[in-house]
C-alpha positions as CSV (number, residue, x, y, z in Angstrom):
1,M,0.0,0.0,0.0
2,I,1.3,3.4,-1.0
3,K,0.2,7.0,-0.4
4,V,0.0,9.4,-3.4
5,S,-0.9,13.1,-3.3
6,V,-3.4,13.9,-6.1
7,E,-4.7,17.3,-7.2
8,V,-8.4,17.5,-8.2
9,R,-9.3,20.7,-10.1
10,E,-12.7,22.0,-11.2
11,G,-12.3,25.5,-12.8
12,D,-10.3,27.6,-10.4
13,A,-11.1,25.3,-7.4
14,L,-8.2,23.1,-6.4
15,L,-8.3,20.3,-3.9
16,E,-5.3,18.1,-2.9
17,V,-6.1,14.7,-1.4
18,A,-4.0,11.8,-0.2
19,V,-5.0,8.5,-1.7
20,Y,-3.9,5.1,-0.4
21,A,-3.8,2.3,-3.0
22,D,-1.6,-0.5,-4.3
23,N,-0.1,1.6,-7.1
24,I,-0.1,5.0,-8.6
25,S,-2.6,4.1,-11.4
26,Q,-5.0,2.7,-8.9
27,A,-4.7,5.9,-6.8
28,V,-5.6,8.0,-9.8
29,G,-8.5,5.7,-10.7
30,I,-9.9,6.0,-7.1
31,A,-9.6,9.8,-7.3
32,R,-11.3,9.9,-10.7
33,G,-14.1,7.7,-9.3
34,Q,-14.6,10.0,-6.3
35,F,-14.4,13.2,-8.4
36,P,-16.0,12.5,-11.8
37,D,-15.8,15.2,-14.5
38,R,-12.9,16.9,-12.7
39,A,-9.2,17.1,-13.8
40,V,-7.1,14.7,-11.6
41,R,-3.3,14.6,-11.6
42,V,-0.6,13.1,-9.4
43,V,1.5,15.7,-7.5
44,F,5.2,15.5,-8.4
45,P,7.8,15.1,-7.2
46,I,6.6,12.2,-5.1
47,D,8.1,12.3,-1.6
48,G,9.7,8.8,-1.1
49,E,9.2,8.9,2.7
50,E,5.5,9.8,2.4
51,F,5.1,7.4,-0.6
52,F,6.4,4.3,1.3
53,G,6.6,5.4,4.9
54,G,4.2,6.2,7.7
55,L,2.0,3.2,7.0
56,E,1.2,1.2,10.2
57,T,2.1,-2.5,10.1
58,E,0.0,-5.4,11.2
59,G,-0.2,-5.5,15.0
60,D,0.2,-1.7,15.2
61,G,-3.5,-1.0,14.8
62,A,-3.3,-1.1,11.0
63,K,-6.4,-0.7,9.0
64,D,-7.6,-3.3,6.5
65,S,-5.1,-2.7,3.7
66,S,-7.1,-4.7,1.2
67,Q,-9.4,-1.7,0.6
68,P,-8.0,1.4,-1.1
69,T,-9.1,4.6,0.6
70,L,-9.3,8.3,-0.3
71,L,-8.4,10.7,2.4
72,P,-8.8,14.5,2.1
73,D,-5.4,16.1,2.8
74,R,-5.8,19.9,2.3
75,V,-7.7,22.4,0.3
76,R,-6.1,25.3,-1.4
């Protein structure tokens, strides 16, 4: 499971969200599914520590990693 920052744009409105998924393509697909008819793009450069790190492991109170999730990160 990885974490990818994704920008969602509709006109002048810009929303940046963190998406947890198995890969970058899946993360973009999740964001597009949640925000249809809006422009979605991955935020580059990808921070390696954020991309791979910070995920809890089994036994540390980890969530069910079999289900990708979309998490609001910040709004600009």
